[in-house]
Structure formats: structure tokens, C-alpha cells
DOPAVEX-586808 format. One line per field, with one value per residue: residue number from 1; residue in three letters; x, y, z of N, C-alpha, C in turn. Coordinates in Angstrom, 2 decimals. Each point is the difference from the previous one (the first is absolute). Layout:
pos: [NUM_...]
code: [ALA_...]
n.X: [X_...]
n.Y: [Y_...]
n.Z: [Z_...]
ca.X: [X_...]
ca.Y: [Y_...]
ca.Z: [Z_...]
c.X: [X_...]
c.Y: [Y_...]
c.Z: [Z_...]
This chain:
pos: [1_2_3_4_5_6_7_8_9_10_11_12_13_14_15_16_17_18_19_20_21_22_23_24_25_26_27_28_29_30_31_32_33_34_35_36_37_38_39_40_41_42_43_44_45_46_47_48_49_50_51_52_53_54_55_56_57_58_59_60_61_62_63_64_65_66_67_68_69_70_71_72_73_74_75_76_77_78_79_80_81_82_83_84_85_86_87_88_89_90_91_92_93_94_95_96_97_98_99_100_101_102_103_104_105_106_107_108_109_110_111_112_113_114_115_116_117]
code: [UNK_UNK_UNK_UNK_UNK_UNK_UNK_UNK_UNK_UNK_UNK_UNK_UNK_UNK_UNK_UNK_UNK_UNK_UNK_UNK_UNK_UNK_UNK_UNK_UNK_UNK_UNK_UNK_UNK_UNK_UNK_UNK_UNK_UNK_UNK_UNK_UNK_UNK_UNK_UNK_UNK_UNK_UNK_UNK_UNK_UNK_UNK_UNK_UNK_UNK_UNK_UNK_UNK_UNK_UNK_UNK_UNK_UNK_UNK_UNK_UNK_UNK_UNK_UNK_UNK_UNK_UNK_UNK_UNK_UNK_UNK_UNK_UNK_UNK_UNK_UNK_UNK_UNK_UNK_UNK_UNK_UNK_UNK_UNK_UNK_UNK_UNK_UNK_UNK_UNK_UNK_UNK_UNK_UNK_UNK_UNK_UNK_UNK_UNK_UNK_UNK_UNK_UNK_UNK_UNK_UNK_UNK_UNK_UNK_UNK_UNK_UNK_UNK_UNK_UNK_UNK_UNK]
n.X: [-0.36_0.76_-0.65_1.26_-0.96_-0.50_0.96_0.10_-1.39_0.47_-0.44_1.21_-0.44_0.30_0.31_-1.07_0.67_0.03_-1.25_0.68_-0.11_1.29_-0.26_-1.10_0.56_1.16_-0.58_-0.37_1.19_-0.40_-0.17_0.52_0.74_0.04_0.06_0.81_0.61_-0.02_0.22_1.06_0.19_-0.12_0.50_0.84_0.41_0.17_0.98_-0.41_1.04_-0.77_-0.63_1.39_-0.27_1.17_0.42_0.28_1.10_-0.35_1.13_-0.22_-1.20_0.47_1.08_-1.07_-0.65_1.19_0.28_-1.22_0.24_1.47_-0.55_-0.83_0.11_0.06_-1.01_0.68_-1.27_0.44_-0.78_0.03_-0.11_-0.99_0.79_-0.67_-0.34_0.18_-0.45_1.01_-1.13_-0.48_1.10_-0.24_-1.38_0.33_0.92_-0.56_-0.79_-0.91_0.95_-0.63_-0.94_1.03_0.62_-0.99_-0.18_1.18_-0.17_-1.19_0.36_1.15_-0.80_-0.79_1.06_0.23_-1.19_0.42_-1.04]
n.Y: [-6.37_0.11_-0.83_-0.83_-0.98_0.79_0.47_-1.42_0.23_0.78_0.60_0.23_1.24_0.91_0.86_0.68_0.45_-1.41_0.23_-0.47_1.27_-0.06_-0.50_0.90_1.15_-0.38_-0.16_1.03_0.08_-1.03_-0.56_-0.81_0.75_0.58_-1.40_-0.57_1.22_0.04_-1.34_0.23_0.96_-0.82_-0.90_0.60_-1.18_-0.86_-0.55_-1.29_-0.28_-1.02_1.23_0.32_0.08_-0.11_0.20_-0.07_-0.53_-1.04_-0.26_0.20_-0.51_-1.03_0.00_0.11_-0.89_-0.53_0.27_-0.47_-1.07_-0.23_0.49_-0.67_-0.51_-1.32_-0.53_-0.85_-0.58_-0.74_-0.61_-0.65_-0.96_0.97_0.37_0.90_0.48_1.20_0.76_0.68_0.03_-0.12_-0.85_-0.51_0.35_-0.33_-0.90_-0.54_1.07_-0.83_-0.37_-0.66_0.98_0.95_-0.62_-0.31_1.30_0.25_-0.86_0.62_1.25_-0.43_-0.59_1.07_0.90_-0.90_0.06_0.32_0.72]
n.Z: [29.11_-1.19_-0.51_0.20_-0.11_0.62_0.91_-0.13_0.11_1.02_-0.96_-0.09_0.29_-0.97_0.93_0.04_1.20_0.09_-0.24_-1.02_-0.64_0.21_1.15_0.10_-0.69_0.85_1.17_-0.44_-0.06_0.62_-1.24_0.58_0.64_-1.10_-0.60_1.06_-0.08_-1.23_0.23_0.94_-0.88_-1.15_0.81_0.18_-0.01_0.90_-0.81_-0.02_0.42_0.60_0.20_0.27_-1.12_0.57_-1.08_1.41_0.63_0.75_-0.04_-1.28_0.09_0.91_-0.90_-0.96_0.70_0.42_-1.24_-0.39_0.99_-0.35_-1.23_0.71_-1.21_0.50_0.65_0.52_0.01_0.92_-0.93_1.12_-1.15_-0.15_-0.88_0.76_-1.18_0.53_-0.81_0.40_-0.77_1.23_0.24_-1.23_0.14_1.10_-0.34_-1.07_0.27_-0.69_0.65_0.89_0.13_0.14_0.82_0.75_-0.15_0.26_1.10_0.06_-0.04_0.75_0.93_-0.18_0.07_0.83_0.27_1.39_-0.26]
ca.X: [1.19_-0.67_0.77_0.81_-0.60_-0.71_1.10_0.83_-0.64_-0.16_0.97_0.55_-0.36_0.54_-0.81_-0.37_1.10_1.34_-0.15_0.71_-0.30_1.00_-0.34_-1.20_0.29_0.63_-1.08_-1.08_0.89_-0.13_-1.36_-0.66_-0.27_-0.98_-1.20_-0.59_-0.44_-1.18_-1.11_-0.45_-0.68_-1.27_-0.80_-0.08_0.05_1.16_-0.07_1.21_1.17_-0.45_-1.00_0.72_0.48_1.19_0.63_1.31_0.19_-0.53_1.13_-0.01_-1.19_0.35_0.77_-0.76_-0.87_0.89_0.54_-1.18_-0.32_1.04_-0.09_-1.26_-1.10_-0.88_0.17_-0.27_-0.24_-0.62_-1.47_0.18_1.07_0.25_0.77_-0.75_0.89_-0.69_0.65_0.16_-0.52_-0.04_1.31_0.61_-0.60_0.40_1.38_0.27_-1.18_-0.11_1.02_-0.62_-1.05_0.79_0.56_-1.14_-0.59_1.20_0.12_-1.06_0.24_1.01_-0.59_-0.95_1.02_0.79_-0.99_0.15_-0.94]
ca.Y: [-0.60_-0.94_-1.45_-0.07_-0.34_1.27_0.96_-0.40_0.15_1.28_0.43_1.28_1.06_1.46_0.88_0.98_1.03_-0.68_-0.30_1.00_0.14_-0.77_-1.34_-0.19_0.12_-1.31_-0.94_0.25_-0.05_-1.49_-0.15_-0.98_0.74_1.20_-0.64_-0.32_1.07_0.32_-0.85_0.39_1.26_-0.25_-0.68_0.85_-0.96_-0.91_-1.23_-0.97_-0.34_-1.10_0.62_0.63_-0.94_0.84_-0.74_-0.19_-0.94_0.31_0.66_1.35_0.63_0.41_1.12_1.17_0.41_0.42_1.28_0.91_0.32_0.79_1.36_0.63_-0.08_-0.97_-0.63_-1.20_-0.63_-1.35_-0.32_-1.48_-0.26_0.92_1.22_0.97_1.16_1.17_1.39_0.98_1.31_1.05_0.31_0.61_1.18_1.06_0.37_0.38_0.27_-0.19_-0.64_-1.30_0.19_0.30_-1.33_-0.89_0.55_-0.18_-1.49_-0.46_0.47_-0.95_-1.39_0.14_0.29_-1.35_-0.95_-1.01_0.02]
ca.Z: [-0.69_-1.16_0.10_-1.10_-1.17_-0.43_-0.49_-1.12_-1.20_-0.34_-1.07_0.08_-0.82_0.42_0.47_-0.93_-0.07_-0.67_-1.47_-0.89_-1.47_-0.99_0.26_-0.63_-1.35_-0.41_0.13_-1.00_-1.33_-0.54_-0.65_0.82_1.20_-0.27_-0.17_1.33_0.53_-0.79_0.51_1.17_0.01_-0.64_0.90_1.28_1.18_0.33_-0.78_0.35_-1.03_-1.05_-1.07_-1.22_-1.14_-0.86_-0.84_0.40_0.93_1.25_0.66_-0.69_0.42_1.58_-0.04_-0.32_1.09_0.87_-0.66_0.22_1.44_0.70_-0.37_0.56_-0.88_0.54_1.15_-0.02_1.49_-0.12_0.54_-0.17_-0.63_-1.33_0.30_-0.88_-0.45_-0.03_-0.39_1.12_-0.57_0.92_0.27_-1.19_-0.41_1.06_-0.14_-1.31_-0.59_-1.40_-0.66_-0.17_-1.06_-1.29_-0.55_-0.53_-1.23_-1.23_-0.48_-0.71_-1.37_-0.73_-0.48_-1.10_-1.09_-0.51_-0.28_0.92_0.92]
c.X: [-0.53_0.91_0.88_-0.64_-0.81_0.98_0.88_-0.69_-0.12_1.08_0.39_-0.45_0.66_-1.13_-0.37_1.17_1.15_-0.27_0.57_-0.46_0.70_-0.41_-1.36_0.29_0.72_-0.98_-0.96_0.60_-0.06_-1.43_-0.84_-0.51_-0.98_-1.40_-0.68_-0.62_-1.38_-1.14_-0.59_-0.65_-1.32_-1.05_-0.40_0.02_1.10_-0.29_1.29_1.06_-0.48_-0.84_0.70_0.52_1.20_0.77_1.50_-0.10_-0.59_1.18_0.16_-1.23_0.31_0.99_-0.62_-0.79_1.04_0.43_-1.12_-0.23_1.06_0.05_-1.14_-1.17_-1.08_-0.03_-0.41_-0.19_-0.69_-1.39_-0.22_1.19_0.44_0.82_-0.68_0.74_-0.99_0.82_0.16_-0.34_-0.05_1.31_0.60_-0.68_0.34_1.36_0.19_-1.39_-0.15_0.93_-0.55_-0.90_0.67_0.63_-0.80_-0.73_0.94_0.14_-1.24_0.03_0.89_-0.52_-0.84_0.77_0.68_-0.95_-0.01_-0.95_-0.68]
c.Y: [-0.91_-1.36_0.09_-0.38_1.17_0.94_-0.42_0.11_1.65_0.61_1.58_0.95_1.31_0.62_1.10_0.95_-0.49_-0.08_1.14_-0.17_-0.90_-1.47_-0.40_-0.18_-1.40_-1.23_-0.15_-0.12_-1.17_-0.23_-1.06_0.58_0.97_-0.59_-0.35_1.30_0.42_-0.82_0.20_1.44_-0.11_-0.77_0.97_-0.67_-0.94_-0.98_-0.95_-0.23_-0.84_0.61_0.39_-1.17_0.70_-1.10_-0.37_-1.10_0.42_0.82_1.46_0.76_0.48_1.17_1.34_0.42_0.52_1.55_1.09_0.35_0.63_1.31_0.69_0.12_-0.65_-0.25_-1.65_-0.65_-1.56_-0.01_-1.41_-0.42_0.74_1.25_1.10_1.46_1.13_1.21_0.79_1.51_1.13_0.52_0.68_1.17_1.04_0.38_0.79_0.19_-0.09_-0.90_-1.52_-0.07_0.36_-1.31_-0.88_0.53_-0.14_-1.52_-0.55_0.66_-0.73_-1.18_0.11_0.24_-1.11_-1.04_-1.14_0.21_1.21]
c.Z: [-1.11_0.06_-1.28_-1.23_-0.67_-0.59_-1.06_-1.45_-0.48_-1.01_0.21_-0.94_0.43_0.69_-0.84_-0.23_-0.98_-1.68_-0.88_-1.32_-0.96_0.22_-0.70_-1.45_-0.52_-0.07_-1.28_-1.35_-0.58_-0.52_1.00_1.24_-0.28_-0.33_1.18_0.56_-0.68_0.35_1.25_0.24_-0.60_1.02_1.37_1.30_0.01_-0.87_0.39_-1.07_-1.24_-0.95_-1.18_-0.85_-0.69_-0.77_0.49_0.92_1.43_0.78_-0.43_0.47_1.33_-0.01_-0.28_1.14_0.98_-0.16_0.43_1.34_0.59_-0.57_0.57_-0.93_0.45_1.49_-0.06_1.44_-0.40_0.84_-0.20_-0.66_-1.31_0.38_-0.77_-0.22_-0.17_-0.42_1.11_-0.50_0.99_0.24_-1.15_-0.36_1.15_-0.29_-1.33_-0.71_-1.25_-0.78_-0.47_-1.31_-1.42_-0.65_-0.42_-1.27_-1.03_-0.42_-0.54_-1.48_-0.92_-0.31_-1.15_-1.26_-0.50_-0.09_0.84_1.16_0.70]
């Protein structure tokens, strides 16, 4: 049995079978959330919340991470005092083959076209 201190830091995530396409598309429809996912995909590893320098308030940043987690796009876990974020690529690729790569490719092409990266 886990202690209350440990379990209180566990964050809820949808099971793989609960991840829905419309939730993923909604989560990635926001430019800030798409930027987070692009960075996670580029690194291919977990990144802490503090790694991301988003031009929004801390509470808005927290909201963006929560939407991504609750939609099943990312997994968040505490490692010490840091909240680490990782892309749920295996789950997404299994459920929706090619979707994540197509969306990331489209986002990269858009960024080039708009001159933002």
C-alpha cells in the first residue's frame, strides 16, 4: 500500500482505451500546447515543466499541461520536486497510426511558412 504522501502526488491519466481522437485534436488545436508537444517530440525524452518558456502565466501553463495530460497526449510524473512530462507516443501511435507524425510534420511546415521556426 502506498503512503498518502506518495499517492497525493500521483496525477490522473486516461487509460490507453480511454484516449479519444477528438480529445487529442482539441488538445493540439492550441498553439501553446502544440509547441509543448513539438518540443517533447524533438527531444524524445521527458522534460520538466520549468523547461518550457511559454509567454503565458504560470496558471495558464499549468492549464495547458493538464489539457495535454487529460487528453492522453502526455504523461506527467513527479521525479523529486520536478513534474516531468513525456509524450505518450507509443499509446498514440498504437491507437492512431501516423497521426502524431502527420500533425508534427504539418506543424513544422506551418512554422516554416509563417517564419516562426
